[in-house]
KELUM-116244 format. One record per residue (C-alpha): x, y, z; residue number from 1; residue in three letters. Coordinates in steps of 0.2 Angstrom, whole numbers, plus 5000, padded with zeros to 4 digits. Layout:
// residues N
+------+------+------+-----+-----+
!    u !    v !    w !   k !   r !
+------+------+------+-----+-----+
!    X !    Y !    Z ! NUM ! ALA !
...
+------+------+------+-----+-----+
END
This chain:
// residues 111
+------+------+------+-----+-----+
!    u !    v !    w !   k !   r !
+------+------+------+-----+-----+
! 4925 ! 4851 ! 4911 !   1 ! MET !
! 4914 ! 4856 ! 4926 !   2 ! LYS !
! 4929 ! 4855 ! 4938 !   3 ! THR !
! 4939 ! 4867 ! 4928 !   4 ! ILE !
! 4924 ! 4880 ! 4928 !   5 ! GLY !
! 4922 ! 4878 ! 4947 !   6 ! VAL !
! 4941 ! 4879 ! 4950 !   7 ! LEU !
! 4941 ! 4895 ! 4939 !   8 ! LEU !
! 4926 ! 4903 ! 4949 !   9 ! CYS !
! 4935 ! 4899 ! 4965 !  10 ! VAL !
! 4951 ! 4907 ! 4960 !  11 ! LEU !
! 4942 ! 4923 ! 4954 !  12 ! ILE !
! 4933 ! 4924 ! 4970 !  13 ! THR !
! 4949 ! 4922 ! 4980 !  14 ! ILE !
! 4958 ! 4936 ! 4969 !  15 ! ALA !
! 4943 ! 4947 ! 4972 !  16 ! PHE !
! 4942 ! 4945 ! 4991 !  17 ! LEU !
! 4961 ! 4947 ! 4993 !  18 ! SER !
! 4960 ! 4964 ! 4983 !  19 ! SER !
! 4945 ! 4970 ! 4993 !  20 ! VAL !
! 4950 ! 4964 ! 5010 !  21 ! MET !
! 4964 ! 4977 ! 5013 !  22 ! CYS !
! 4966 ! 4993 ! 5022 !  23 ! SER !
! 4970 ! 5009 ! 5012 !  24 ! THR !
! 4977 ! 5025 ! 5017 !  25 ! TYR !
! 4975 ! 5040 ! 5006 !  26 ! PHE !
! 4985 ! 5057 ! 5007 !  27 ! PHE !
! 4980 ! 5071 ! 4996 !  28 ! GLY !
! 4967 ! 5072 ! 4982 !  29 ! GLU !
! 4966 ! 5062 ! 4967 !  30 ! GLN !
! 4956 ! 5068 ! 4951 !  31 ! ASN !
! 4957 ! 5064 ! 4932 !  32 ! ASN !
! 4972 ! 5075 ! 4930 !  33 ! GLN !
! 4983 ! 5066 ! 4942 !  34 ! THR !
! 4995 ! 5053 ! 4934 !  35 ! ARG !
! 5004 ! 5038 ! 4942 !  36 ! LEU !
! 5023 ! 5042 ! 4943 !  37 ! ILE !
! 5029 ! 5029 ! 4955 !  38 ! TYR !
! 5023 ! 5012 ! 4962 !  39 ! ARG !
! 5032 ! 5000 ! 4974 !  40 ! ASP !
! 5029 ! 4986 ! 4985 !  41 ! LYS !
! 5035 ! 4986 ! 5003 !  42 ! VAL !
! 5037 ! 4969 ! 5012 !  43 ! LYS !
! 5045 ! 4966 ! 5029 !  44 ! TYR !
! 5043 ! 4949 ! 5038 !  45 ! GLU !
! 5035 ! 4947 ! 5055 !  46 ! ALA !
! 5044 ! 4944 ! 5071 !  47 ! ILE !
! 5033 ! 4936 ! 5085 !  48 ! PRO !
! 5027 ! 4949 ! 5098 !  49 ! LEU !
! 5036 ! 4963 ! 5089 !  50 ! LYS !
! 5030 ! 4978 ! 5079 !  51 ! LYS !
! 5039 ! 4980 ! 5062 !  52 ! ARG !
! 5044 ! 4998 ! 5057 !  53 ! ILE !
! 5050 ! 5002 ! 5039 !  54 ! LYS !
! 5054 ! 5020 ! 5032 !  55 ! VAL !
! 5050 ! 5022 ! 5014 !  56 ! PHE !
! 5057 ! 5037 ! 5004 !  57 ! SER !
! 5054 ! 5044 ! 4987 !  58 ! TYR !
! 5063 ! 5058 ! 4979 !  59 ! ASN !
! 5056 ! 5064 ! 4962 !  60 ! GLY !
! 5056 ! 5079 ! 4950 !  61 ! THR !
! 5037 ! 5084 ! 4950 !  62 ! THR !
! 5027 ! 5089 ! 4965 !  63 ! PRO !
! 5016 ! 5075 ! 4973 !  64 ! ILE !
! 4997 ! 5077 ! 4973 !  65 ! LYS !
! 4991 ! 5060 ! 4979 !  66 ! PHE !
! 4998 ! 5045 ! 4989 !  67 ! ILE !
! 4989 ! 5029 ! 4991 !  68 ! ALA !
! 4995 ! 5015 ! 5002 !  69 ! CYS !
! 4986 ! 4998 ! 5002 !  70 ! TYR !
! 4989 ! 4986 ! 5016 !  71 ! ASP !
! 4987 ! 4968 ! 5010 !  72 ! TYR !
! 4987 ! 4961 ! 5028 !  73 ! GLN !
! 4971 ! 4970 ! 5033 !  74 ! ASN !
! 4979 ! 4973 ! 5050 !  75 ! SER !
! 4980 ! 4988 ! 5062 !  76 ! ASP !
! 4995 ! 4994 ! 5053 !  77 ! ALA !
! 4998 ! 5013 ! 5051 !  78 ! SER !
! 5006 ! 5024 ! 5038 !  79 ! VAL !
! 5012 ! 5042 ! 5043 !  80 ! ASN !
! 5021 ! 5055 ! 5032 !  81 ! ILE !
! 5036 ! 5060 ! 5042 !  82 ! THR !
! 5044 ! 5072 ! 5029 !  83 ! ASP !
! 5039 ! 5080 ! 5013 !  84 ! GLY !
! 5022 ! 5074 ! 5006 !  85 ! GLY !
! 5009 ! 5083 ! 4996 !  86 ! ILE !
! 5015 ! 5098 ! 4987 !  87 ! GLY !
! 5033 ! 5093 ! 4989 !  88 ! TYR !
! 5044 ! 5083 ! 4977 !  89 ! LYS !
! 5049 ! 5070 ! 4990 !  90 ! TYR !
! 5041 ! 5060 ! 5003 !  91 ! VAL !
! 5046 ! 5050 ! 5018 !  92 ! GLU !
! 5033 ! 5037 ! 5025 !  93 ! LEU !
! 5034 ! 5028 ! 5041 !  94 ! ARG !
! 5025 ! 5011 ! 5040 !  95 ! LEU !
! 5022 ! 5002 ! 5057 !  96 ! LYS !
! 5014 ! 4985 ! 5058 !  97 ! SER !
! 5003 ! 4977 ! 5070 !  98 ! GLN !
! 5011 ! 4967 ! 5083 !  99 ! ARG !
! 5017 ! 4950 ! 5076 ! 100 ! SER !
! 5011 ! 4954 ! 5059 ! 101 ! TYR !
! 5022 ! 4958 ! 5043 ! 102 ! ARG !
! 5021 ! 4973 ! 5033 ! 103 ! LEU !
! 5014 ! 4970 ! 5015 ! 104 ! ASP !
! 5010 ! 4987 ! 5007 ! 105 ! TYR !
! 5008 ! 4993 ! 4989 ! 106 ! ALA !
! 5013 ! 5012 ! 4988 ! 107 ! ILE !
! 5007 ! 5023 ! 4973 ! 108 ! GLU !
! 5013 ! 5041 ! 4971 ! 109 ! ILE !
! 5003 ! 5052 ! 4959 ! 110 ! TYR !
! 5008 ! 5069 ! 4952 ! 111 ! ALA !
+------+------+------+-----+-----+
END
């Protein structure tokens, strides 16, 4: 019985640390009136000594107010808006990984 309790505590701790140890990029302003309209995960496997670049596109019907991008690798990856964005109904994001790392992002778009 003690083993199950210890195992459960370890699993909860790992889940908490994995959710806390990630880099986050925010674009725009979120308040209590914004609502989530789109959520997606972007994964792109690593290649040794190479940077991975992925272009993510979203095209909706309502203007975007806030974009959140969560990096689960906790790396030096970057996210840039290359087209559209806040105030537009579409957005194009350029995700660029750290050298030899994979891209592993969760992207949330709010209106």
